[in-house]
C-alpha positions, 0 to 999 in steps of 0.5 A: 585773196591775194593781188600784188600790183607792180610791188618793188623793194627795196630793204632798209640797207639799201643795195639792189632792189629785192622786188622790181615791177612784181606783180600777182594774182592768187585765185581762191583754193589755187596753189602757186609754185615759185622757185627760182636761185637763190637771191632771186627774190622768193622769200621778199615775194612771201613777205609782201603777200603777207603784209609783212613788209608793210607793217614789220619792215622799213626800206622803199616800197612801191606798189599795192597788195591787197589781201581778200580786197583790202589794201593791206595798209588799210589792216591796223597791223600785222595781227590782224592779217594774221587772222586769213594768212599763216605763214611759215619761214624758211628760217623754223628758229625765228618763229619758236618761242615756248618751253614745248612743242605742245605750247608752240600749238597751243598758243596758236589754237587758244587764239582761235577761241575755240572750246578746251573740248575742240582744241584738245581736238585739233591738237591731237589732229595736227600733231598726228599729220606732222608726226609730232605726238612723240616729241610733244613735251619736247623743247624746241630748241633741242630739237633737229631742224627738221623736227623745228620746221614740222613744229612751226608747220604745226602751229601755222596750220594751228591758225585755221586761216584760208590762205599759207604761205609757206617759204620752203618748208621741206628744206630740211625734212627727210624724204619721208617727212617731205611726203608728209607735208605735202599729203596734208598740203593736198587735204588742205587745198582739197578744203579750198585753202589758198597756198603760195609755196617757195621749195626746190623739190619741184619734182614732190610738188608738182602734183600739189600746184596749179601754176609754176612761178619763176622768179629771177633778180627779183623779177618774174620770169615767167608764170604759167602751167607747171608742166610748160614751163618745166619742158624749158631749159633754161628752167629745167636747170634750177627745179631739177638737180642733175648731178652726173659726172660729179663723182670723180673715179679717178681719185683713190680711195683710202687703203685698208689700214690707213691711219683714221684721220677721225676714230668714233669708237662706242659713242653715246650721246644724251641730251638730258634723259633722251639718247641721240647716239648709242653706241655708234663707231666709225673711221673716217680715213685721208681722201674719203667722200662720205655721206652721212644720211637718215631721218630727222633726229636719226642722231647725224648732226649730233655725231659730226658735232662731236668731230669738232668738240662741240659736243662732248661724249656721253660714254665712249670716244672721239678721236681727231688726227690723234687728240681726244675730242672729249679734252682737246679745246675746239681751237685746236681740233679746227687745225684738223677739221672745219665744219659747215653748219647748216645754216651758214648765217651762223658762221658770219660776222665780219664786215666783209667776204674777204674779211670773214675769210681771212679771219680763220688763217689769222686766228689760226696763224697760217703763213701768207694769209693773203695768199690763202685768201685768194686761192680760196675765193678762187677755188669757192668763185667769190673773187667778185664778192671780197668787198660786199657785205656777207648777209648781201649776198644769195643763200648760194653765194653765202652757202660757199662763203661758209665753205671758204671760211673752213676750207682757209684754215687748211683742215685735213676734213671738212664736215658739211650739214646739209651744204644743199640746204635751200639750194636750187639744183644749179646751186646745188651742183656748184656746191658738190663740184666744189666738193669734188675738187677738195677731194681731189686735193687731199682733203676728206670730205663728210657731208650730211644729207637728206638728199639719197640722189647726191649721196648716190651720185656724188660720195663713194661712202654712204652711211645710213642711222636710224634711231641714233644708230648706224643701220649701214655703212656702205663703200660703193665700187668704182 
């Protein structure tokens, strides 16, 4: 169905080859599971296999890619290829253009020339299997990250192509959402669909994969039966997360009655007429390491945006280090709380790593900026990258850079939204080790995560949200 022969590629901005001598043949009805560390070339491989590099990107290309026996160069346009190949990108926002969820899916169905009755039937079916029926009239831009990811997958399924290329389709999904996607893909495979899948959740997709492909440095390092490769230690470190020993039980927990750094009382927030938070109350004490967990759309990200003033309460109060977060300027709150976004790329604008980190230091007037810069780069393992362009870094390095930018501003609380999204097991452990060191230095850490494993093995307190409310708030025993 798809064949890559000695494919090499270098992006227009130059630098190291993103793909180097890659050869891969995907048979009809086969599911290929592609994994590897951030920056290994997985996304570039997907775009090469989908014909996107040939028709949409410049840069230096080498080798040959064929789809259904036809060279991608022979297809008149990417639109012609899309009749055979559907692709889900790792950034769902890049594929959402319509005003409602229903319109996004309908746009794909209508391209197929189906009858009105068939369109309506397929629309209802796709919405049901992707759990989007209740969101059909919602604007995609107002959805959570995981909900957006489901919409993009639904739109791709609506195209009805024989080949599906999925670049981390469950990166922003909770456990229930991930299991739903696994079930959908199993059904599609049973129908004879060909699937190329890049993911870090190997254990969830093990029964689906026919072949495991491990990439590193733009090359295919290993390819073969999943169980055989997974038994190799170097591969296991990438595909199976290990957070044992990270939680530091020597760090003293805050005493009851300590003055809170963040106090939330009766918080409610509405997006138009849609309630996102309903009567939320909690306190964040100095030195705590808190995980906020819950399904997509439960209100986790909406809650933490109130801590830095990016959202203002509809009702209730949020007090940050003695300041009213409903009225205090964001720049003032930034002295006390730093927020690391789910997508680190949303934070970057400078030309080098050092300039990116130093911006916040200078903007807040922090003394000894050069000394702070060096200390932060050392703590986050970025000293080697100080003169590199931020977007040239791997996903794991960009995540560390986002943490470094916030850490440099010396806040009392660091808030992170899904800091391990898109990272392999080894990189996820590195991030959690950094956060544990920051807690040891006295920072309070508040982390939104879908990973129960991370919450239970790395944090001291787990807050579970459901339907915009706090369902449970448990401080774990040492």
